[in-house]
C-alpha positions in Angstrom: 0.1 -0.2 0.1 1.4 3.4 -0.8 0.8 5.1 2.6 1.9 8.2 1.8 -0.9 8.7 -0.8 -4.3 10.0 -1.0 -7.0 10.3 -3.9 -9.3 12.7 -3.6 -12.2 12.6 -5.8 -14.8 15.5 -6.4 -18.0 14.2 -7.7 -20.1 16.3 -10.5 -21.3 15.9 -14.0 -18.9 16.9 -17.1 -19.3 19.8 -19.3 -19.8 23.2 -19.2 -23.5 22.9 -19.1 -23.2 21.8 -15.4 -20.6 23.2 -13.8 -22.3 25.7 -11.8 -24.9 23.3 -10.5 -25.4 21.9 -6.9 -24.3 18.5 -8.0 -21.0 19.4 -8.8 -20.0 21.2 -5.4 -17.6 18.3 -5.4 -15.8 19.3 -8.3 -15.7 22.9 -7.2 -13.7 22.1 -4.1 -11.1 20.0 -5.8 -10.7 22.5 -8.3 -10.0 24.9 -5.3 -7.4 22.5 -3.8 -5.7 22.2 -6.9 -5.4 25.8 -7.3 -4.2 26.2 -3.4 -1.8 23.6 -3.6 -0.4 24.4 -7.4 -1.6 21.3 -9.0 -2.7 20.8 -12.9 -5.3 18.6 -14.2 -4.2 15.9 -16.9 -6.5 13.5 -18.3 -5.8 10.0 -17.3 -6.5 7.2 -18.7 -8.9 6.1 -16.2 -11.8 7.9 -17.1 -11.0 11.3 -15.0 -8.7 14.5 -14.9 -6.1 14.4 -12.0 -3.6 16.8 -10.8 -1.1 15.2 -8.2 0.3 17.8 -5.1 1.6 17.8 -1.9 -0.6 19.5 0.7 3.1 20.6 2.0 7.1 19.9 1.0 7.8 16.0 2.2 4.0 15.2 2.9 1.7 13.0 1.7 1.2 13.1 -2.2 -2.1 13.6 -3.2 -3.8 12.7 -6.5 -6.8 15.1 -7.0 -9.4 14.0 -9.5 -12.6 14.8 -11.5 -14.1 11.6 -12.8 -14.8 12.5 -16.8 -18.3 10.1 -16.6 -21.6 11.6 -15.5 -22.2 11.5 -11.8 -24.1 8.5 -11.5 -20.7 6.4 -13.3 -18.3 7.7 -10.8 -17.2 4.4 -9.9 -15.6 3.0 -12.7 -12.9 5.8 -12.5 -12.6 6.0 -9.0 -12.1 2.2 -9.0 -9.4 2.5 -12.1 -7.5 5.3 -9.9 -7.6 3.1 -6.5 -5.9 0.2 -8.9 -3.5 2.8 -10.6 -2.2 4.6 -7.7 -2.8 0.8 -5.4 -4.8 2.1 -2.9 -7.5 1.3 -0.7 -10.8 2.7 -0.3 -9.4 3.5 3.4 -7.1 6.1 1.5 -10.0 7.4 -0.3 -11.9 10.8 -0.1 -15.1 11.8 -1.7 -16.5 15.4 -1.8 -20.1 15.3 -2.7 -23.3 17.6 -2.7 -25.6 16.6 0.4 -29.3 17.1 0.2 -30.1 16.4 4.0 -27.6 19.4 5.3 -28.5 22.9 5.3 -26.9 25.0 2.5 -23.5 26.4 4.0 -22.8 23.1 5.5 -19.7 20.3 5.8 -19.8 17.4 7.4 -17.3 14.7 8.0 -18.3 10.9 7.9 -16.9 7.4 7.1 -18.7 4.3 6.0 -22.3 4.1 5.5 -25.1 4.1 2.7 -25.4 6.3 -0.3 -28.2 8.6 1.5 -29.6 8.7 -1.7 -26.5 9.9 -3.9 -26.1 8.1 -6.8 -22.8 8.8 -8.0 -21.5 8.0 -4.0 -23.7 4.3 -4.7 -21.7 3.8 -7.7 -18.8 4.2 -5.5 -19.5 2.3 -2.6 -20.4 -0.8 -5.8 -16.7 -0.8 -6.5 -15.1 0.0 -3.1 -17.3 -0.6 -0.6 -18.7 2.3 2.1 -15.4 2.3 4.0 -13.9 6.0 2.4 -14.1 9.4 3.9 -17.0 11.2 2.5 -16.9 15.5 2.8 -20.5 16.0 2.4 -21.3 19.8 1.1 -24.9 21.0 2.0 -27.0 22.1 -0.5 -30.1 22.0 1.1 -33.5 20.5 0.4 -35.4 21.7 -2.6 -38.0 24.3 -2.0 -41.9 23.2 -2.2 -42.4 20.4 -4.4 -39.0 20.3 -6.5 -38.1 17.5 -7.5 -34.8 16.7 -5.5 -33.2 15.5 -9.4 -34.0 18.7 -10.3 -32.9 20.7 -8.0 -29.6 19.3 -7.6 -29.1 20.1 -11.2 -30.0 23.7 -11.3 -27.3 26.5 -10.4 -27.1 27.9 -6.9 -29.4 30.9 -6.3 -28.2 34.6 -6.4 -28.3 34.8 -2.7 -26.5 31.4 -2.5 -23.2 32.3 -5.2 -22.9 35.0 -2.7 -21.6 32.8 0.0 -20.5 29.8 -2.4 -16.7 30.5 -2.1 -16.8 30.4 1.8 -18.7 27.1 1.4 -16.3 25.7 -0.6 -13.4 26.8 1.1 -14.7 25.4 4.1 -14.7 22.4 2.6 -11.6 22.5 1.3 -10.1 23.2 4.5 -12.2 20.4 5.8 -10.1 18.0 3.0 -7.0 19.5 4.4 -7.5 18.8 8.3 -8.3 15.2 7.1 -5.1 14.7 5.2 -3.1 16.3 8.0 -4.7 15.3 11.8 -6.9 12.4 10.6 -10.6 11.8 10.4 -11.5 12.2 13.9 -10.1 15.3 14.4 -11.1 16.7 11.5 -14.7 16.1 12.7 -14.3 17.7 16.0 -12.8 21.2 14.3 -15.1 20.9 10.9 -18.4 19.6 13.3 -17.8 22.5 16.2 -20.6 25.0 16.3 -19.4 28.1 14.8 -18.9 31.6 16.6 
């Protein structure tokens, strides 16, 4: 096992037509991490774009990845990258949108079911459930709007004003997991805000 390497995957749908949608917030967080850490994305044979970075000089090697497939087919590229880097699910962090969390909330967990998220379901099918999940709250749809339509819609004008903060918070959470481990990261990220 490559004990000094992590695979960090941001979920979303490919193409500019989906870029600003709630479902693509995982991709936005990975882009923020690549910007912070000086990574450049390159096409990978596993069906993803990948930027290889280190959080600090001499630190763990991180493969930041965005599957090139649609959300519901995220498992195959993730499985291919885990195999390529000789990693198991314990070295995988998946960042995704979460309907069951209020907008502007970030939560960390490992294990469990997909919670209705088809991208997470597809990854569980190939890697098992025991990977770290960075759940980025996008809130519930208003009224009777179909949740599928809601996640495939852009953030509202009001949400867009604070979206950079949410993306930064989620990127910070990933960096905390990488630096300190899941439990200390959860204690920091889940602590009530002043």
